[in-house]
C-alpha positions, -999 to 999 in steps of 0.1 A, spaced: 304 -327 450 308 -362 435 294 -371 401 277 -405 393 302 -408 364 331 -406 389 316 -435 410 311 -456 379 347 -449 367 360 -462 401 339 -493 397 346 -497 359 354 -534 361 321 -541 378 299 -517 357 275 -534 334 253 -506 322 249 -469 328 226 -445 308 247 -416 293 226 -390 310 237 -404 344 274 -395 340 270 -358 348 245 -362 375 256 -353 410 254 -381 436 226 -372 462 238 -366 497 217 -395 511 226 -431 502 202 -459 513 200 -496 507 165 -503 493 147 -524 518 113 -514 534 108 -479 520 73 -472 508 83 -442 486 116 -434 469 128 -398 467 151 -382 440 172 -366 467 185 -400 477 206 -427 459 192 -462 464 212 -495 462 191 -525 453 197 -562 454 179 -587 432 156 -599 460 143 -565 467 140 -554 430 108 -574 426 89 -549 448 99 -519 427 66 -519 408 47 -515 441 65 -483 452 58 -447 447 89 -433 430 98 -397 422 110 -389 387 148 -392 382 154 -412 413 188 -429 410 188 -467 416 220 -489 415 215 -526 410 240 -552 422 250 -589 417 250 -587 379 213 -590 376 193 -567 354 157 -565 366 134 -541 348 134 -507 365 106 -481 364 109 -459 334 111 -427 355 142 -438 373 179 -435 364 190 -471 367 226 -483 368 237 -520 369 268 -535 386 282 -570 389 296 -565 424 279 -575 456 257 -550 475 282 -546 503 310 -537 479 289 -511 461 276 -495 492 310 -493 509 327 -479 478 301 -452 473 301 -443 510 339 -440 509 339 -418 478 311 -396 492 329 -390 524 361 -381 505 342 -356 484 324 -342 515 357 -336 532 372 -319 501 340 -298 497 341 -287 533 377 -275 529 368 -257 497 337 -241 513 356 -229 543 383 -213 522 357 -197 499 330 -186 524 348 -185 557 335 -188 592 298 -187 583 300 -219 564 313 -239 593 289 -222 617 259 -231 595 271 -267 591 274 -270 629 239 -257 634 225 -281 608 244 -310 624 232 -298 658 268 -295 671 257 -261 681 222 -259 696 202 -237 719 192 -201 712 220 -185 731 248 -208 718 237 -203 681 233 -165 686 268 -164 701 283 -184 672 266 -162 646 279 -131 663 313 -139 648 300 -143 612 315 -119 585 284 -97 585 263 -86 615 234 -109 625 207 -89 643 180 -101 666 155 -113 640 168 -137 614 151 -147 581 167 -175 560 163 -177 523 172 -209 503 182 -213 467 177 -248 452 186 -258 417 163 -275 392 188 -300 378 212 -323 397 243 -311 378 275 -292 386 267 -256 397 291 -227 397 286 -219 434 316 -195 435 302 -174 406 266 -174 420 277 -163 455 297 -134 440 266 -123 422 244 -128 452 267 -105 472 258 -77 448 221 -84 454 221 -90 491 245 -64 505 264 -73 537 245 -106 541 259 -139 552 257 -164 524 270 -199 520 266 -233 503 250 -261 523 247 -295 505 236 -286 470 217 -255 481 226 -219 489 217 -203 522 211 -165 524 207 -155 561 189 -121 562 186 -104 595 168 -73 610 170 -53 641 132 -52 645 105 -77 637 93 -75 601 62 -94 589 71 -87 553 103 -82 534 108 -65 500 131 -87 479 151 -72 450 129 -93 427 142 -81 393 178 -88 400 172 -120 419 148 -134 393 174 -127 366 201 -147 386 177 -176 393 167 -178 356 203 -177 346 212 -206 368 179 -225 366 172 -222 403 144 -213 426 143 -192 458 121 -193 489 121 -168 517 112 -177 553 96 -158 581 116 -136 605 121 -150 640 143 -143 670 143 -180 680 177 -191 666 172 -226 678 146 -232 651 170 -227 623 175 -265 617 138 -271 617 130 -241 596 155 -251 570 138 -284 565 104 -268 562 117 -243 536 132 -270 515 99 -290 514 78 -258 510 99 -248 480 95 -282 464 57 -280 469 56 -244 456 72 -254 423 45 -281 419 14 -262 428 22 -227 415 -2 -215 388 23 -189 376 45 -204 348 82 -195 351 78 -183 387 111 -187 406 107 -166 437 84 -179 465 78 -171 502 70 -195 529 38 -177 538 24 -180 503 27 -218 503 27 -228 540 -9 -240 536 3 -266 511 29 -278 537 1 -282 561 -17 -303 535 14 -323 529 17 -332 565 -20 -339 567 -18 -362 536 9 -382 553 -11 -385 585 -43 -393 566 -25 -422 548 -9 -434 580 -42 -434 600 -67 -446 574 -44 -466 549 -59 -444 522 -45 -414 503 -79 -400 490 -77 -367 509 -102 -353 484 -128 -362 511 -115 -333 531 -127 -308 504 -161 -292 504 -186 -312 484 -196 -280 464 -161 -279 448 -165 -315 437 -199 -308 423 -185 -279 403 -157 -301 390 -182 -327 378 -202 -300 361 -170 -286 344 -160 -320 332 -195 -327 317 -199 -293 301 -163 -283 294 -165 -252 316 -142 -237 343 -167 -228 370 -145 -243 397 -115 -221 387 -138 -190 385 -150 -196 421 -115 -202 434 -100 -171 419 -131 -150 428 -127 -159 465 -89 -157 463 -92 -121 450 -115 -111 479 -146 -113 456 -133 -86 433 -148 -92 399 -122 -71 381 -92 -88 396 -108 -122 390 -113 -114 353 -77 -103 351 -64 -135 368 -84 -157 343 -80 -134 313 -117 -130 309 -141 -101 304 -157 -91 337 -192 -97 322 -181 -133 315 -171 -137 351 -204 -123 364 -223 -147 342 -203 -176 354 -208 -165 391 -245 -165 385 -243 -201 372 -221 -211 401 -247 -198 427 -274 -215 407 -256 -248 410 -243 -248 446 -267 -223 463 -242 -211 489 -240 -179 508 -206 -164 497 -210 -136 523 -202 -163 549 -164 -157 554 -158 -190 571 -175 -208 542 -153 -188 517 -122 -198 536 -133 -234 535 -139 -232 497 -104 -217 491 -87 -244 511 -108 -270 492 -95 -256 459 -60 -259 473 -66 -295 484 -77 -303 449 -46 -286 435 -23 -306 459 -42 -339 451 -37 -335 414 -2 -320 411 17 -333 442 1 -366 447 -5 -371 409 -39 -385 414 -71 -381 393 -102 -370 411 -129 -397 407 -159 -377 393 
């Protein structure tokens, strides 16, 4: 992997300014010239000319997005970005970074193949679609170091910080946790390909050992569903990466590092819905998709400094079990009962209606997505 500091050293004569924290950051795999993008993502490096820099204030930009400016100009960049300034023209900067990235990619591929063997190349071929089709992929995986059975279930490990990672050490530890399992590095992530002889709708992870490893390396893990359609691996990998990112945003459990696709797939649905909503209506206020009763409770909570909305959400999420709801919210069960009485007084809904309860749970999740992922405040 190539560090930002290495790029800047190669262009030392043209480097004007680089924040010290940028030196040890790893260059994202994607490199784009900033042009007509509406949103900038921190898994991509952007190269920006002076003429385009004027529109930066209008864009939605993820924290720690790396932007390199050219032509010796120093426009003011958003505070949440990592901004680096060069005197060389845009074409020189782009070509130099592309050349260095390709060199690093070739070196990394050689290293991976020597470390992790045939499965590394096989996975890269699947992700680049050089191998496609259920039968072709199944035949390729048949030669992997460990047996791949009919049903496959990928797990992905992603790292919190864009820094150097001891992949060799991590994989050695993972081999002790996931016995006789094909594991490799892909990009900046680690892929664990579990497989089963029969369909399994749930899988018991070794959570204690895995959680200790994830905490040690500041990483998160997401487990996918089992499927015998090998041709979906490319698509499933993309979904898992996004679902894991969403899970780290919306999870209520502090310090949680192990997630499953099923736990957070509804937020992926909301994510796709939000994109389509904005595309169709030129509006990102998806809060209109929530049940009005949830908004009414939020207004009441804000006015009276209560948490009735949270009580209702956890009550429904815990299948209307008062004891579990009280435990989830660290409340006495009598407090929960009193709050439920107040909720029913305010919204007058029949909570024996299962479809309504489903709608209210999804509404609570829409609100969570709206506030934590989109970073918007509900207009109450």
